[in-house]
C-alpha angles and dihedrals in degrees: 000000000000088000090072084090089061091052092051092050091048091051090049092051091047093050092047088058091042092237126153122222092247091052096046099044097074090047089057093041096243136106118264089244091055090048091049091051091051092049091050092049095244093117129043113231118236121240089249092053090051089053092051091050092049092050095045095049095032093233134138109289092201091057091051092046091056092045088052089059095254127122118224113244096247092051091046089054091051091049092050092048094047106027095159101038101043098063092045091050094049092048092050091051090049091051090049091051093048090048093055094055 
């Protein structure tokens, strides 16, 4: 259920705009129940839904894609070309970032 992060971010965006689920659902072309299930992390959003959310809220689609548990195509290609090096590199960057806090 890695996509729970997406649901949390979607809820945050919705609250920032002071939108209710029933008001936002038609804008994103889904039912309010489906939207609720995505926000709660019960349903995985489709790639097309992620795009609609990014457009509607004018936020970074790649960020939302990753939060939805999907890997953007270009990053997926890098991971497949460098399956041993990529995870090590990302972990080292994360450790560097945590160390500078």
